[in-house]
Structures are given as structure tokens and as C-alpha cells.
C-alpha positions as CSV (number, residue, x, y, z in Angstrom):
1,M,24.3,-22.3,10.4
2,T,22.7,-19.0,9.6
3,I,24.2,-16.1,7.7
4,P,24.8,-12.9,9.6
5,I,23.7,-9.8,7.7
6,P,24.8,-6.2,8.0
7,G,22.6,-3.4,9.1
8,P,21.4,-0.6,6.8
9,D,23.4,2.4,5.7
10,P,23.1,4.8,8.6
11,Y,23.6,7.9,6.4
12,P,20.7,8.1,4.0
13,E,21.2,10.7,1.3
14,P,18.9,13.8,1.4
15,V,15.6,13.2,-0.4
16,S,14.7,15.8,-3.1
17,P,12.1,16.8,-4.0
18,S,10.3,16.2,-0.8
19,P,7.9,13.3,-0.8
20,P,4.2,14.0,-0.5
21,A,3.0,15.1,2.9
22,G,1.7,12.0,4.8
23,G,3.8,9.6,2.7
24,W,4.2,5.9,3.6
25,D,6.9,3.3,3.5
26,C,4.8,0.2,2.9
27,H,7.4,-2.5,3.4
28,A,9.9,-2.7,6.2
29,H,10.8,-5.1,9.0
30,V,11.7,-4.9,12.7
31,F,14.1,-7.4,14.4
32,G,14.6,-8.0,18.1
33,P,15.9,-6.9,20.4
34,A,17.1,-10.5,20.3
35,D,17.3,-10.7,24.1
36,R,13.5,-10.0,24.3
37,Y,12.3,-11.4,21.0
38,P,14.6,-14.3,20.1
39,F,15.2,-15.2,16.5
40,A,13.6,-18.5,15.2
41,D,15.5,-21.7,15.0
42,G,16.2,-22.8,11.5
43,R,16.1,-19.3,10.1
44,G,18.2,-18.6,7.0
45,Y,19.9,-15.4,8.2
46,T,20.6,-13.5,11.5
47,P,20.0,-9.8,11.4
48,P,21.2,-7.2,13.7
49,D,18.6,-5.7,16.1
50,A,16.4,-3.3,14.2
51,P,13.9,-2.0,16.8
52,P,10.8,0.2,16.2
53,S,12.7,3.3,17.3
54,H,15.2,2.8,14.5
55,F,12.4,2.3,11.9
56,L,10.7,5.5,13.1
57,R,14.1,7.3,12.7
58,H,14.3,5.9,9.2
59,L,10.9,7.3,8.4
60,D,11.8,10.7,9.8
61,A,15.0,10.8,7.8
62,L,13.1,10.2,4.5
63,G,10.4,12.7,5.3
64,L,7.7,10.0,5.6
65,A,4.8,10.0,8.1
66,K,3.8,6.3,8.3
67,G,5.0,2.8,7.8
68,V,4.1,-0.8,7.4
69,V,6.0,-3.4,9.4
70,V,6.0,-6.8,7.6
71,Q,6.8,-9.9,9.6
72,A,10.0,-11.5,8.4
73,N,11.5,-15.0,8.4
74,A,14.1,-14.4,11.2
75,H,11.2,-14.3,13.7
76,G,9.2,-17.1,12.1
77,F,5.6,-17.3,13.3
78,D,6.5,-15.3,16.4
79,N,4.9,-11.9,15.6
80,R,5.6,-10.3,18.9
81,A,8.3,-7.9,17.7
82,M,6.1,-6.7,14.9
83,L,3.1,-6.3,17.2
84,A,5.3,-4.4,19.7
85,A,6.2,-2.0,17.0
86,L,2.5,-1.3,16.3
87,E,1.9,-0.7,20.0
88,A,4.9,1.6,20.2
89,A,3.6,3.9,17.5
90,P,-0.1,3.2,16.8
91,E,-0.6,6.6,15.1
92,R,2.2,5.9,12.5
93,L,2.5,2.1,12.0
94,R,0.5,-0.8,10.5
95,G,1.5,-4.4,10.3
96,V,1.4,-7.5,8.1
97,A,1.7,-10.9,10.0
98,I,2.9,-14.4,9.1
99,T,0.9,-17.1,10.8
100,P,-0.1,-20.8,10.2
101,A,-3.4,-22.1,9.0
102,N,-4.6,-23.1,12.5
103,T,-4.4,-19.6,14.0
104,E,-7.6,-18.8,15.8
105,A,-9.9,-16.0,14.6
106,A,-9.9,-14.4,18.0
107,V,-6.1,-14.0,17.8
108,L,-6.4,-12.2,14.4
109,R,-9.2,-10.0,15.8
110,D,-6.8,-8.9,18.6
111,W,-4.1,-8.2,16.1
112,H,-6.5,-6.1,14.0
113,R,-7.1,-3.9,17.1
114,L,-3.3,-3.4,17.3
115,G,-3.1,-2.4,13.6
116,V,-2.4,-5.6,11.6
117,R,-4.0,-5.2,8.2
118,G,-2.9,-8.3,6.2
119,L,-1.2,-11.7,6.2
120,R,1.8,-12.7,4.2
121,F,2.0,-15.9,2.2
122,H,4.7,-17.5,0.0
123,L,4.8,-18.9,-3.5
124,F,8.0,-20.8,-4.2
125,H,9.3,-22.1,-7.5
126,P,10.5,-25.8,-7.6
127,D,14.1,-24.6,-8.6
128,H,14.3,-22.2,-5.7
129,Q,15.7,-23.3,-2.4
130,P,14.5,-20.5,-0.2
131,N,15.8,-19.4,3.2
132,Y,12.1,-19.3,4.3
133,R,12.0,-22.5,6.3
134,R,8.4,-21.8,7.4
135,G,6.7,-20.6,4.2
136,V,3.0,-20.3,4.4
137,G,1.1,-21.4,1.4
138,W,-2.4,-22.0,-0.1
139,D,-3.6,-24.2,2.8
140,A,-3.3,-21.2,5.1
141,V,-4.8,-18.8,2.6
142,E,-7.9,-21.0,2.3
143,A,-8.2,-21.6,6.1
144,L,-7.8,-17.9,7.0
145,L,-9.7,-16.4,4.1
146,P,-13.1,-16.1,6.0
147,I,-11.6,-14.1,8.9
148,M,-9.5,-12.0,6.5
149,R,-12.6,-11.0,4.6
150,E,-14.4,-10.2,7.9
151,L,-11.6,-7.9,9.0
152,G,-11.0,-6.3,5.5
153,W,-7.4,-7.6,5.4
154,H,-5.3,-8.2,2.3
155,A,-3.3,-11.2,1.3
156,Q,0.3,-10.3,0.6
157,F,2.5,-12.7,-1.4
158,W,6.3,-13.1,-1.4
159,A,6.4,-14.9,-4.8
160,D,9.1,-16.2,-7.0
161,A,8.2,-14.6,-10.4
162,R,8.9,-18.0,-12.1
163,A,6.0,-19.4,-10.1
164,L,3.5,-16.7,-11.1
165,P,2.4,-18.1,-14.5
166,G,1.3,-21.4,-12.9
167,E,-0.4,-19.5,-10.0
168,E,-2.0,-16.7,-12.1
169,S,-5.5,-18.1,-12.3
170,R,-5.6,-18.9,-8.6
171,L,-4.3,-15.5,-7.6
172,A,-6.8,-13.9,-9.9
173,R,-9.7,-15.7,-8.2
174,L,-8.4,-14.7,-4.8
175,A,-8.1,-11.1,-5.9
176,S,-11.9,-11.1,-6.5
177,S,-12.4,-11.9,-2.8
178,V,-9.7,-9.9,-0.9
179,P,-7.0,-7.5,-2.1
180,V,-3.9,-9.4,-3.3
181,V,-0.5,-7.6,-2.9
182,L,2.6,-8.8,-4.7
183,D,6.0,-8.0,-3.0
184,H,9.0,-6.7,-4.8
185,L,7.5,-7.3,-8.3
186,G,7.9,-11.0,-7.6
187,E,11.7,-10.5,-7.5
188,T,11.5,-10.9,-11.3
189,D,14.9,-10.8,-13.0
190,A,15.2,-7.4,-14.7
191,A,18.0,-8.8,-16.9
192,A,15.3,-11.0,-18.5
193,G,13.4,-8.0,-19.7
194,M,9.7,-7.1,-20.0
195,E,8.7,-10.2,-21.9
196,A,9.8,-12.7,-19.1
197,P,6.8,-15.0,-18.4
198,G,6.8,-14.2,-14.7
199,F,6.8,-10.5,-15.2
200,Q,4.0,-10.7,-17.8
201,A,1.9,-12.8,-15.4
202,L,2.5,-10.2,-12.7
203,L,1.5,-7.4,-15.2
204,R,-1.7,-9.2,-16.1
205,L,-2.6,-9.8,-12.4
206,V,-2.2,-6.1,-11.7
207,R,-3.7,-4.7,-15.0
208,D,-6.6,-7.2,-15.5
209,H,-7.4,-8.8,-12.2
210,G,-7.2,-6.1,-9.6
211,A,-4.0,-7.2,-7.8
212,W,-1.8,-4.7,-6.1
213,A,2.0,-4.4,-6.4
214,K,4.8,-3.0,-4.3
215,L,7.5,-0.9,-6.1
216,S,10.0,-2.1,-3.5
217,A,13.5,-3.4,-3.3
218,P,14.9,-2.8,-6.8
219,Y,18.1,-4.5,-5.6
220,R,16.1,-7.7,-5.5
221,V,15.2,-7.3,-9.2
222,S,18.4,-5.8,-10.6
223,R,22.2,-6.3,-10.0
224,Q,22.9,-2.9,-11.6
225,G,23.2,-0.9,-8.4
226,P,23.1,1.7,-7.1
227,D,20.6,3.1,-9.7
228,Y,19.2,-0.2,-11.1
229,P,18.4,1.2,-14.7
230,D,17.2,-2.1,-15.9
231,A,14.5,-2.2,-13.2
232,R,13.1,1.2,-14.1
233,P,11.0,0.1,-17.2
234,L,9.5,-2.8,-15.2
235,Y,8.4,-0.4,-12.4
236,Q,7.0,2.1,-14.8
237,A,5.1,-0.6,-16.7
238,V,3.4,-1.8,-13.5
239,L,2.6,1.8,-12.5
240,R,1.0,2.4,-15.9
241,A,-1.0,-0.8,-15.5
242,A,-2.8,0.3,-12.3
243,P,-1.7,3.6,-10.8
244,D,-4.4,3.3,-8.1
245,R,-3.1,-0.1,-6.8
246,I,0.6,0.6,-6.5
247,V,2.5,1.3,-3.3
248,W,6.2,1.7,-2.4
249,G,8.4,0.2,0.3
250,S,12.0,0.5,1.2
251,D,12.4,-3.1,2.5
252,W,14.4,-1.5,5.4
253,P,16.7,-2.9,7.0
254,H,17.2,-5.0,3.8
255,P,17.3,-8.6,5.1
256,Q,19.8,-11.0,3.4
257,I,21.5,-8.3,1.4
258,P,25.3,-8.4,1.7
259,V,27.3,-5.3,2.6
260,E,28.6,-4.8,-1.0
261,R,25.0,-4.6,-2.3
262,M,23.5,-2.7,0.7
263,P,21.4,0.2,-0.7
264,N,21.1,3.7,0.6
265,D,17.6,4.4,1.7
266,G,17.5,8.0,0.7
267,R,18.8,7.1,-2.7
268,L,16.0,4.4,-3.1
269,L,13.4,7.0,-2.4
270,N,15.1,9.5,-4.8
271,L,15.1,6.8,-7.5
272,L,11.3,6.3,-7.0
273,L,10.7,10.0,-7.3
274,A,12.7,10.2,-10.5
275,W,10.9,7.2,-11.9
276,I,7.5,8.7,-11.2
277,P,7.8,12.3,-12.5
278,N,4.1,13.0,-12.4
279,P,3.2,14.6,-9.0
280,E,-0.3,13.1,-9.0
281,D,1.1,9.6,-9.4
282,R,3.6,10.3,-6.6
283,E,0.6,11.3,-4.4
284,R,-1.2,8.1,-5.3
285,V,1.8,5.7,-4.7
286,L,3.1,7.3,-1.5
287,R,0.0,8.5,0.2
288,H,-3.5,7.8,-1.2
289,N,-3.1,4.2,-2.2
290,P,-1.6,3.2,1.2
291,E,-4.3,5.0,3.0
292,R,-6.9,2.9,1.2
293,L,-5.0,-0.4,1.6
294,Y,-3.9,0.0,5.3
295,G,-6.7,2.2,6.6
296,L,-7.4,5.8,6.2
297,G,-6.2,7.9,9.1
298,L,-4.6,4.9,10.8
299,D,-7.5,4.5,13.2
300,P,-7.3,0.9,14.6
301,G,-10.5,-0.9,15.3
């Protein structure tokens, strides 16, 4: 049995000050329409349809120009909904796929032409029973690394922060070969504070080994919504560690988040702008860094 999840708040609060022109939302998902792109068997949750038109409307409401569609668990290895989004708005969208180790290089080259710029992998902790039933691990990283290097793609990791100390050396080596991007600050527990081993491992990876991090989904780090004050020092520490390798994402439409914890997307962006008071850092995080990571000018090819 899967858990149905609510849709996002349809009334984002106004964003002020305005985000930088050409800004990006670097982490979001599309789902369905289910009658065209069925959800995967064995998934951990069932989302409402969240088609590309709704994501573009979300970008417009926040004053953002471009977005990154990240494949999510509900569609498993069937990337068609994500790829359809890229085809629907090639001038605005880029993608990150999830695919198994035996995917042929020719398939990935086709995806590159559509706008895919990375692959997503998973690092679970033994105590974590994830809803990801098809997690993709190091076997796929190793098998797909040559084609990722050829295409200039990055390796994006959904990682349990508790797993990061044990994976730190391996991730550091990988980051010397392709960009490594860590989702949601490893979903570290803000209540555990700055000295938590997982957060310190993440900080070293970003500061010392060239990894990237996403300042995304503070509601996955903190339970102190709607403003997540205990997450703020973590986000600011990561930004200080490597301001040229930090991006932001809303995590729209917020998979697996119950209605009582559903964030408001305008408020999420307003929080980011408040947490990054320096206009030059805002430009880096919301525009210049994404342009480097996902492709300057959004020119597929």
C-alpha cells in the first residue's frame, strides 16, 4: 500500500526582494499525468499529478526563469515524464535522471540532447528503511561514470547524512572526476547541530573536496516550520564553505510531505533571500552557479 500525498500550496506568498534575473529552481519534480505516465509498482508514495505546465507556473509565480526537473521515486526508472517536461520547455528546463547500471550509452546521449545534465544516486544508512524501492548505488556510478564524463554530467546524491562519514573518502575521489552534488544537505538533522558527524562530513566534502550542495527543502532538515530557524546556521555554514558551488531548489511539489508540514513556496524563497543577505551571493546561488552546473544559456547539444 502506498501513501497518498497532498499537492503543494497553490497560493505562494509574494517574493521580496525580487530574486536575481535569470534565477533557477534547481530541484523540483514532475509527476504524471498518471494516465499517460503510470506510477511505478512498489513506490512508497502516490503523488497527485504535477505536470510541466504546473511547474512552469510555479517558476513564474516565484519570478524564476529556469528550473531543473529531478526524477523521483514515484516513476521509478521510467524517466518519460521528466523527459517530456524537458521537451515541453527546452529553453527553460534541464533534467536529472535515475537509471540502472546497464543503461546503454546511446540512451544517455539521446537524453543529453533533450537536456539531461546529471544522474541521481542514493546512499542509505543501515538504520534507514527508505521509501526508495529502487535506489541506485555505487555499482551504477562506476558503470556509468565513463559516459557521464564524456557528456560533462554531474553525479547527484540523495544521501542520508548518517551515511556520509563512511562514504566521505569515496565521494571525495568521485568529486575529482565529475561534479558531485549533495541533495538537501543530506537531510541532516538540524536539531543535532553543527557538530553532527554527518553534517561535518558534508561540510568537508564541500569545503575541501570540491563537492556541490543544494540549499533545498529545509523542512527535510528541520521540524521548526514554517521558518526553520535551526536550519539557518547549517545553510549559512555550507554557503561560507564554497559560495561558488551552492545552488538552491524548492523541492516542488514536496513529495512525501504531509499536509500539516507542507511548505509555502514563496516563503521558502523568501527564507533563502533572508538567509543570504549579500546580493553577490544571491546572484551566485540563484543564477551563476546553476548556469555552470546545468549549462550556460540552456543550449542542448
